[in-house]
Biopython code that builds the backbone (N, CA, C, O; Angstrom):
import numpy as np
from Bio.PDB.StructureBuilder import StructureBuilder

atoms = [
    (1, "UNK", "N", (-17.489, 7.282, -2.900)),
    (1, "UNK", "CA", (-16.795, 6.058, -3.250)),
    (1, "UNK", "C", (-17.740, 5.190, -4.080)),
    (1, "UNK", "O", (-18.942, 5.144, -3.818)),
    (2, "UNK", "N", (-17.193, 4.510, -5.072)),
    (2, "UNK", "CA", (-18.011, 3.684, -5.959)),
    (2, "UNK", "C", (-18.208, 2.285, -5.384)),
    (2, "UNK", "O", (-17.515, 1.871, -4.454)),
    (3, "UNK", "N", (-19.165, 1.573, -5.957)),
    (3, "UNK", "CA", (-19.434, 0.194, -5.530)),
    (3, "UNK", "C", (-18.205, -0.680, -5.735)),
    (3, "UNK", "O", (-17.865, -1.488, -4.870)),
    (4, "UNK", "N", (-17.542, -0.525, -6.868)),
    (4, "UNK", "CA", (-16.402, -1.385, -7.193)),
    (4, "UNK", "C", (-15.263, -1.218, -6.189)),
    (4, "UNK", "O", (-14.671, -2.201, -5.742)),
    (5, "UNK", "N", (-14.961, 0.025, -5.838)),
    (5, "UNK", "CA", (-13.881, 0.266, -4.873)),
    (5, "UNK", "C", (-14.272, -0.222, -3.489)),
    (5, "UNK", "O", (-13.446, -0.775, -2.762)),
    (6, "UNK", "N", (-15.537, -0.017, -3.123)),
    (6, "UNK", "CA", (-16.016, -0.485, -1.830)),
    (6, "UNK", "C", (-15.965, -2.006, -1.759)),
    (6, "UNK", "O", (-15.555, -2.573, -0.747)),
    (7, "UNK", "N", (-16.383, -2.661, -2.834)),
    (7, "UNK", "CA", (-16.369, -4.123, -2.880)),
    (7, "UNK", "C", (-14.956, -4.671, -2.727)),
    (7, "UNK", "O", (-14.735, -5.621, -1.975)),
    (8, "UNK", "N", (-14.006, -4.083, -3.430)),
    (8, "UNK", "CA", (-12.613, -4.540, -3.301)),
    (8, "UNK", "C", (-12.086, -4.329, -1.883)),
    (8, "UNK", "O", (-11.359, -5.170, -1.355)),
    (9, "UNK", "N", (-12.451, -3.221, -1.279)),
    (9, "UNK", "CA", (-12.025, -2.955, 0.099)),
    (9, "UNK", "C", (-12.621, -3.955, 1.082)),
    (9, "UNK", "O", (-11.927, -4.442, 1.974)),
    (10, "UNK", "N", (-13.903, -4.259, 0.919)),
    (10, "UNK", "CA", (-14.555, -5.231, 1.811)),
    (10, "UNK", "C", (-13.942, -6.606, 1.624)),
    (10, "UNK", "O", (-13.657, -7.290, 2.608)),
    (11, "UNK", "N", (-13.731, -7.029, 0.379)),
    (11, "UNK", "CA", (-13.150, -8.357, 0.116)),
    (11, "UNK", "C", (-11.739, -8.452, 0.707)),
    (11, "UNK", "O", (-11.394, -9.449, 1.340)),
    (12, "UNK", "N", (-10.938, -7.426, 0.500)),
    (12, "UNK", "CA", (-9.583, -7.435, 1.062)),
    (12, "UNK", "C", (-9.582, -7.459, 2.578)),
    (12, "UNK", "O", (-8.784, -8.164, 3.195)),
    (13, "UNK", "N", (-10.480, -6.686, 3.178)),
    (13, "UNK", "CA", (-10.573, -6.670, 4.647)),
    (13, "UNK", "C", (-11.013, -8.022, 5.193)),
    (13, "UNK", "O", (-10.495, -8.478, 6.213)),
    (14, "UNK", "N", (-11.969, -8.668, 4.520)),
    (14, "UNK", "CA", (-12.444, -9.979, 4.979)),
    (14, "UNK", "C", (-11.337, -11.031, 4.888)),
    (14, "UNK", "O", (-11.195, -11.864, 5.783)),
    (15, "UNK", "N", (-10.563, -10.992, 3.816)),
    (15, "UNK", "CA", (-9.470, -11.952, 3.666)),
    (15, "UNK", "C", (-8.404, -11.721, 4.731)),
    (15, "UNK", "O", (-7.928, -12.675, 5.348)),
    (16, "UNK", "N", (-8.025, -10.462, 4.954)),
    (16, "UNK", "CA", (-7.012, -10.174, 5.976)),
    (16, "UNK", "C", (-7.511, -10.511, 7.377)),
    (16, "UNK", "O", (-6.760, -11.045, 8.193)),
    (17, "UNK", "N", (-8.780, -10.201, 7.658)),
    (17, "UNK", "CA", (-9.354, -10.517, 8.956)),
    (17, "UNK", "C", (-9.394, -12.021, 9.203)),
    (17, "UNK", "O", (-9.024, -12.485, 10.282)),
    (18, "UNK", "N", (-9.843, -12.782, 8.210)),
    (18, "UNK", "CA", (-9.921, -14.230, 8.410)),
    (18, "UNK", "C", (-8.534, -14.864, 8.498)),
    (18, "UNK", "O", (-8.345, -15.835, 9.231)),
    (19, "UNK", "N", (-7.569, -14.330, 7.766)),
    (19, "UNK", "CA", (-6.199, -14.842, 7.885)),
    (19, "UNK", "C", (-5.636, -14.566, 9.275)),
    (19, "UNK", "O", (-4.967, -15.421, 9.855)),
    (20, "UNK", "N", (-5.903, -13.376, 9.810)),
    (20, "UNK", "CA", (-5.451, -13.049, 11.164)),
    (20, "UNK", "C", (-6.138, -13.935, 12.197)),
    (20, "UNK", "O", (-5.494, -14.410, 13.132)),
    (21, "UNK", "N", (-7.432, -14.159, 12.036)),
    (21, "UNK", "CA", (-8.148, -15.035, 12.966)),
    (21, "UNK", "C", (-7.639, -16.469, 12.873)),
    (21, "UNK", "O", (-7.578, -17.170, 13.884)),
    (22, "UNK", "N", (-7.274, -16.913, 11.672)),
    (22, "UNK", "CA", (-6.706, -18.261, 11.519)),
    (22, "UNK", "C", (-5.359, -18.360, 12.218)),
    (22, "UNK", "O", (-5.033, -19.394, 12.800)),
    (23, "UNK", "N", (-4.585, -17.301, 12.164)),
    (23, "UNK", "CA", (-3.269, -17.301, 12.794)),
    (23, "UNK", "C", (-3.376, -17.269, 14.317)),
    (23, "UNK", "O", (-2.694, -18.027, 15.007)),
    (24, "UNK", "N", (-4.229, -16.394, 14.836)),
    (24, "UNK", "CA", (-4.288, -16.193, 16.283)),
    (24, "UNK", "C", (-5.362, -17.006, 16.993)),
    (24, "UNK", "O", (-5.260, -17.216, 18.202)),
    (25, "UNK", "N", (-6.368, -17.460, 16.297)),
    (25, "UNK", "CA", (-7.468, -18.117, 16.990)),
    (25, "UNK", "C", (-7.605, -19.589, 16.600)),
    (25, "UNK", "O", (-7.388, -20.477, 17.424)),
    (26, "UNK", "N", (-7.964, -19.841, 15.346)),
    (26, "UNK", "CA", (-8.192, -21.218, 14.901)),
    (26, "UNK", "C", (-7.981, -21.312, 13.395)),
    (26, "UNK", "O", (-8.412, -20.429, 12.654)),
    (27, "UNK", "N", (-7.321, -22.373, 12.935)),
    (27, "UNK", "CA", (-7.120, -22.522, 11.487)),
    (27, "UNK", "C", (-8.428, -22.751, 10.717)),
    (27, "UNK", "O", (-8.447, -22.666, 9.489)),
    (28, "UNK", "N", (-9.502, -23.036, 11.426)),
    (28, "UNK", "CA", (-10.798, -23.209, 10.749)),
    (28, "UNK", "C", (-11.286, -21.922, 10.094)),
    (28, "UNK", "O", (-12.164, -21.966, 9.232)),
    (29, "UNK", "N", (-10.731, -20.776, 10.490)),
    (29, "UNK", "CA", (-11.096, -19.514, 9.857)),
    (29, "UNK", "C", (-10.646, -19.466, 8.406)),
    (29, "UNK", "O", (-11.118, -18.615, 7.652)),
    (30, "UNK", "N", (-9.753, -20.347, 7.993)),
    (30, "UNK", "CA", (-9.331, -20.391, 6.595)),
    (30, "UNK", "C", (-10.479, -20.819, 5.681)),
    (30, "UNK", "O", (-10.456, -20.544, 4.481)),
    (31, "UNK", "N", (-11.482, -21.492, 6.247)),
    (31, "UNK", "CA", (-12.670, -21.824, 5.457)),
    (31, "UNK", "C", (-13.386, -20.549, 5.017)),
    (31, "UNK", "O", (-13.915, -20.485, 3.907)),
    (32, "UNK", "N", (-13.405, -19.545, 5.873)),
    (32, "UNK", "CA", (-14.014, -18.271, 5.506)),
    (32, "UNK", "C", (-13.200, -17.579, 4.415)),
    (32, "UNK", "O", (-13.765, -16.979, 3.500)),
    (33, "UNK", "N", (-11.885, -17.662, 4.513)),
    (33, "UNK", "CA", (-11.018, -17.115, 3.474)),
    (33, "UNK", "C", (-11.319, -17.790, 2.137)),
    (33, "UNK", "O", (-11.411, -17.125, 1.105)),
    (34, "UNK", "N", (-11.472, -19.113, 2.164)),
    (34, "UNK", "CA", (-11.798, -19.860, 0.946)),
    (34, "UNK", "C", (-13.166, -19.444, 0.407)),
    (34, "UNK", "O", (-13.334, -19.325, -0.807)),
    (35, "UNK", "N", (-14.135, -19.223, 1.276)),
    (35, "UNK", "CA", (-15.463, -18.790, 0.846)),
    (35, "UNK", "C", (-15.398, -17.457, 0.116)),
    (35, "UNK", "O", (-16.025, -17.287, -0.930)),
    (36, "UNK", "N", (-14.648, -16.520, 0.659)),
    (36, "UNK", "CA", (-14.505, -15.208, 0.014)),
    (36, "UNK", "C", (-13.835, -15.379, -1.350)),
    (36, "UNK", "O", (-14.256, -14.768, -2.333)),
    (37, "UNK", "N", (-12.797, -16.205, -1.407)),
    (37, "UNK", "CA", (-12.101, -16.435, -2.674)),
    (37, "UNK", "C", (-12.991, -17.093, -3.718)),
    (37, "UNK", "O", (-12.959, -16.707, -4.886)),
    (38, "UNK", "N", (-13.777, -18.069, -3.319)),
    (38, "UNK", "CA", (-14.690, -18.735, -4.250)),
    (38, "UNK", "C", (-15.757, -17.755, -4.733)),
    (38, "UNK", "O", (-16.127, -17.768, -5.907)),
    (39, "UNK", "N", (-16.248, -16.916, -3.840)),
    (39, "UNK", "CA", (-17.247, -15.932, -4.238)),
    (39, "UNK", "C", (-16.657, -14.938, -5.243)),
    (39, "UNK", "O", (-17.326, -14.572, -6.209)),
    (40, "UNK", "N", (-15.430, -14.505, -5.031)),
    (40, "UNK", "CA", (-14.779, -13.609, -5.993)),
    (40, "UNK", "C", (-14.583, -14.295, -7.344)),
    (40, "UNK", "O", (-14.758, -13.679, -8.395)),
    (41, "UNK", "N", (-14.221, -15.567, -7.305)),
    (41, "UNK", "CA", (-14.015, -16.316, -8.546)),
    (41, "UNK", "C", (-15.323, -16.482, -9.316)),
    (41, "UNK", "O", (-15.360, -16.265, -10.527)),
    (42, "UNK", "N", (-16.393, -16.865, -8.625)),
    (42, "UNK", "CA", (-17.658, -17.046, -9.330)),
    (42, "UNK", "C", (-18.182, -15.724, -9.853)),
    (42, "UNK", "O", (-18.818, -15.698, -10.907)),
    (43, "UNK", "N", (-17.937, -14.621, -9.151)),
    (43, "UNK", "CA", (-18.419, -13.335, -9.642)),
    (43, "UNK", "C", (-17.668, -12.897, -10.903)),
    (43, "UNK", "O", (-18.200, -12.135, -11.709)),
    (44, "UNK", "N", (-16.442, -13.375, -11.070)),
    (44, "UNK", "CA", (-15.694, -13.065, -12.289)),
    (44, "UNK", "C", (-16.328, -13.736, -13.505)),
    (44, "UNK", "O", (-16.267, -13.194, -14.609)),
    (45, "UNK", "N", (-16.938, -14.914, -13.316)),
    (45, "UNK", "CA", (-17.547, -15.638, -14.425)),
    (45, "UNK", "C", (-19.012, -15.277, -14.635)),
    (45, "UNK", "O", (-19.485, -15.248, -15.771)),
    (46, "UNK", "N", (-19.736, -15.002, -13.548)),
    (46, "UNK", "CA", (-21.175, -14.758, -13.658)),
    (46, "UNK", "C", (-21.529, -13.278, -13.678)),
    (46, "UNK", "O", (-22.654, -12.918, -14.026)),
    (47, "UNK", "N", (-20.590, -12.421, -13.313)),
    (47, "UNK", "CA", (-20.811, -10.978, -13.213)),
    (47, "UNK", "C", (-21.924, -10.649, -12.214)),
    (47, "UNK", "O", (-22.656, -9.676, -12.397)),
    (48, "UNK", "N", (-22.049, -11.454, -11.164)),
    (48, "UNK", "CA", (-23.026, -11.220, -10.105)),
    (48, "UNK", "C", (-22.360, -11.487, -8.758)),
    (48, "UNK", "O", (-21.672, -12.492, -8.574)),
    (49, "UNK", "N", (-22.577, -10.575, -7.833)),
    (49, "UNK", "CA", (-22.026, -10.713, -6.494)),
    (49, "UNK", "C", (-23.088, -10.249, -5.499)),
    (49, "UNK", "O", (-23.648, -9.166, -5.665)),
    (50, "UNK", "N", (-23.374, -11.048, -4.469)),
    (50, "UNK", "CA", (-24.386, -10.647, -3.495)),
    (50, "UNK", "C", (-24.063, -9.322, -2.801)),
    (50, "UNK", "O", (-24.972, -8.554, -2.488)),
    (51, "UNK", "N", (-22.797, -9.051, -2.559)),
    (51, "UNK", "CA", (-22.421, -7.817, -1.877)),
    (51, "UNK", "C", (-22.742, -6.594, -2.731)),
    (51, "UNK", "O", (-23.095, -5.546, -2.191)),
    (52, "UNK", "N", (-22.627, -6.707, -4.055)),
    (52, "UNK", "CA", (-22.960, -5.580, -4.926)),
    (52, "UNK", "C", (-24.446, -5.257, -4.817)),
    (52, "UNK", "O", (-24.825, -4.086, -4.787)),
    (53, "UNK", "N", (-25.284, -6.278, -4.758)),
    (53, "UNK", "CA", (-26.718, -6.062, -4.583)),
    (53, "UNK", "C", (-26.984, -5.323, -3.283)),
    (53, "UNK", "O", (-27.792, -4.395, -3.247)),
    (54, "UNK", "N", (-26.316, -5.723, -2.229)),
    (54, "UNK", "CA", (-26.470, -5.078, -0.921)),
    (54, "UNK", "C", (-25.986, -3.626, -0.960)),
    (54, "UNK", "O", (-26.644, -2.733, -0.426)),
    (55, "UNK", "N", (-24.837, -3.397, -1.589)),
    (55, "UNK", "CA", (-24.291, -2.041, -1.660)),
    (55, "UNK", "C", (-25.170, -1.112, -2.495)),
    (55, "UNK", "O", (-25.275, 0.078, -2.195)),
    (56, "UNK", "N", (-25.805, -1.652, -3.546)),
    (56, "UNK", "CA", (-26.730, -0.842, -4.345)),
    (56, "UNK", "C", (-27.938, -0.433, -3.517)),
    (56, "UNK", "O", (-28.430, 0.688, -3.645)),
    (57, "UNK", "N", (-28.419, -1.339, -2.667)),
    (57, "UNK", "CA", (-29.553, -1.014, -1.805)),
    (57, "UNK", "C", (-29.177, 0.037, -0.769)),
    (57, "UNK", "O", (-30.036, 0.777, -0.289)),
    (58, "UNK", "N", (-27.883, 0.105, -0.423)),
    (58, "UNK", "CA", (-27.420, 1.137, 0.497)),
    (58, "UNK", "C", (-27.271, 2.492, -0.199)),
    (58, "UNK", "O", (-27.086, 3.513, 0.463)),
    (59, "UNK", "N", (-27.350, 2.503, -1.525)),
    (59, "UNK", "CA", (-27.322, 3.753, -2.256)),
    (59, "UNK", "C", (-26.004, 4.106, -2.915)),
    (59, "UNK", "O", (-25.865, 5.218, -3.424)),
    (60, "UNK", "N", (-25.026, 3.202, -2.927)),
    (60, "UNK", "CA", (-23.760, 3.501, -3.599)),
    (60, "UNK", "C", (-23.956, 3.452, -5.103)),
    (60, "UNK", "O", (-24.795, 2.704, -5.605)),
    (61, "UNK", "N", (-23.180, 4.253, -5.821)),
    (61, "UNK", "CA", (-23.277, 4.341, -7.275)),
    (61, "UNK", "C", (-22.098, 3.634, -7.934)),
    (61, "UNK", "O", (-21.013, 3.524, -7.364)),
    (62, "UNK", "N", (-22.348, 3.151, -9.169)),
    (62, "UNK", "CA", (-21.281, 2.511, -9.945)),
    (62, "UNK", "C", (-20.316, 3.543, -10.469)),
    (62, "UNK", "O", (-19.349, 3.196, -11.147)),
]
sb = StructureBuilder()
sb.init_structure("model")
sb.init_model(0)
sb.init_chain("A")
sb.init_seg("    ")
for serial, (resi, resn, name, xyz) in enumerate(atoms, 1):
    if name == "N":
        sb.init_residue(resn, " ", resi, " ")
    sb.init_atom(name, np.array(xyz, "f"), 0.0, 1.0, " ", f" {name:<3s}", serial, name[0])
structure = sb.get_structure()
């Protein structure tokens, strides 16, 4: 699996997880959803994402 596909999977899982936690536990989990969204937005403009750096260190290829 490539870094790009892994990154999209992690981002989608984090958004779904935080939305579920906001629904069942506390609406404050929506702050985490917003954090993931802001990080995705900034990576679109800067072409840098901390998770990609981490995934490269784990040995995934582009």
